[in-house]
C-alpha positions as CSV (number, residue, x, y, z in Angstrom):
1,M,251.4,174.0,198.9
2,S,249.1,173.8,195.9
3,E,245.8,171.9,196.2
4,V,246.3,170.5,192.8
5,T,249.1,168.1,191.8
6,I,249.9,166.7,188.4
7,Y,252.2,163.8,187.7
8,H,253.6,165.2,184.5
9,N,255.8,164.2,181.6
10,P,256.8,167.3,179.6
11,A,257.5,165.2,176.5
12,C,253.8,164.1,176.4
13,G,251.3,166.3,174.6
14,T,248.4,165.0,176.7
15,S,250.3,165.9,179.8
16,R,251.2,169.4,178.5
17,N,247.6,170.0,177.5
18,T,246.3,168.9,180.9
19,L,248.8,171.2,182.7
20,A,247.8,174.1,180.5
21,M,244.1,173.6,181.3
22,I,244.9,173.6,185.0
23,R,246.8,176.9,184.6
24,N,243.9,178.2,182.4
25,A,241.8,177.9,185.6
26,G,244.2,180.2,187.4
27,I,245.8,177.4,189.3
28,E,249.5,176.9,189.6
29,P,249.8,173.2,190.5
30,T,252.5,171.2,192.1
31,V,254.2,169.6,189.1
32,I,255.9,166.3,189.7
33,E,257.9,165.0,186.7
34,Y,257.3,161.4,187.6
35,L,260.0,160.0,185.4
36,S,262.7,161.6,187.5
37,D,260.7,161.8,190.7
38,P,258.4,158.7,190.7
39,P,255.7,158.3,193.2
40,T,256.2,155.8,196.0
41,R,254.5,152.4,195.6
42,E,251.9,153.4,198.3
43,T,251.2,156.8,196.5
44,L,250.8,155.0,193.2
45,V,248.4,152.4,194.6
46,T,246.4,155.2,196.2
47,M,246.3,157.3,193.0
48,I,245.1,154.3,190.9
49,S,242.5,153.3,193.4
50,S,241.3,156.9,193.9
51,A,240.9,157.3,190.2
52,G,238.7,154.2,190.1
53,L,241.2,152.3,187.9
54,T,242.7,148.8,188.0
55,V,246.5,148.6,188.1
56,R,246.4,147.3,184.5
57,Q,244.4,150.3,183.4
58,A,247.1,152.6,184.8
59,L,249.8,150.8,182.9
60,R,251.2,152.4,179.7
61,D,252.3,150.2,176.9
62,K,253.1,152.7,174.1
63,G,256.7,153.8,174.0
64,T,257.6,151.6,177.0
65,P,259.3,148.3,177.7
66,Y,255.8,146.8,178.1
67,Q,256.2,144.1,175.4
68,E,259.8,143.3,176.3
69,L,258.8,142.7,179.9
70,G,255.9,140.5,178.9
71,L,253.4,142.6,180.8
72,A,250.5,141.7,178.4
73,D,250.4,138.3,180.2
74,P,247.0,138.3,181.9
75,S,248.3,136.0,184.6
76,L,250.5,138.7,186.1
77,S,249.3,139.9,189.5
78,D,248.8,143.6,190.4
79,A,251.8,143.3,192.6
80,Q,253.9,142.1,189.7
81,L,252.6,145.0,187.5
82,L,253.3,147.5,190.3
83,D,256.9,146.0,190.6
84,A,257.4,146.7,186.9
85,M,256.0,150.3,187.2
86,M,258.3,151.0,190.1
87,A,261.3,149.7,188.3
88,H,260.3,151.5,185.0
89,P,258.3,154.7,185.8
90,I,257.7,155.2,182.1
91,L,255.1,152.4,182.5
92,I,252.9,154.6,184.6
93,N,250.3,156.1,182.4
94,R,250.0,159.9,182.6
95,P,249.0,162.4,183.6
96,F,247.5,161.7,187.0
97,V,246.0,164.8,188.5
98,L,245.0,165.0,192.2
99,T,242.7,167.8,193.5
100,P,240.3,168.2,196.4
101,L,237.5,167.1,194.1
102,G,239.2,163.8,193.1
103,T,241.9,162.0,191.3
104,R,241.9,161.2,187.5
105,L,244.1,159.8,184.9
106,C,243.6,162.6,182.4
107,R,243.4,160.8,179.1
108,P,242.0,162.6,177.2
109,S,243.4,165.8,178.8
110,E,240.0,167.5,179.2
111,V,239.1,164.9,181.8
112,V,240.9,167.3,184.2
113,L,237.9,169.7,183.9
114,E,235.8,167.3,186.0
115,I,238.0,167.8,189.1
116,L,239.4,171.3,188.9
117,P,238.3,173.4,191.9
118,A,238.1,176.6,189.8
119,P,236.5,177.3,186.4
120,Q,238.3,177.9,183.2
121,K,239.2,181.6,182.8
122,G,238.6,181.8,179.0
123,S,239.0,179.7,175.9
124,F,241.4,176.8,175.6
125,A,242.6,174.9,172.6
126,K,244.8,171.8,172.7
127,E,248.2,171.8,171.0
128,D,246.5,170.2,167.9
129,G,244.1,173.1,167.7
130,E,241.0,171.3,169.1
131,V,239.0,173.8,171.1
132,V,237.8,172.2,174.4
133,V,236.8,175.4,176.3
134,D,234.9,178.3,174.8
135,Q,235.4,182.1,175.4
136,Q,233.0,181.9,178.4
137,G,235.1,179.2,180.0
138,Q,232.6,176.5,179.3
139,R,233.5,173.0,178.0
140,V,232.8,172.4,174.3
141,S,231.2,169.0,173.7
């Protein structure tokens, strides 16, 4: 089993860039396409907490039924938000990455570099051409 897991949406550019940076470190992660294989409620709560986020911070509004479900209502409890995320996994922001060095919601994608257990093996540019890792495998600021 891989020591790195990504909760991935292949239709998301940020998620694809994050997965590519993991692989650029020579790591083949466990890839969980969370829309078809969502985490359990317990796993989701643990990921959110381990990443240092609130449930609301882990909630995705763009391209989801967020507005239709009235999830902007500040009076909704974490339990109610989690209920919505479990019923509609598209509401779970992505990509979450878990490694022995921590858990992060990798937005932007280069956040993954903070928790990878191996260095980058060369340069890396995002799909949009933005260079985030130089030829020596160092993060570009």
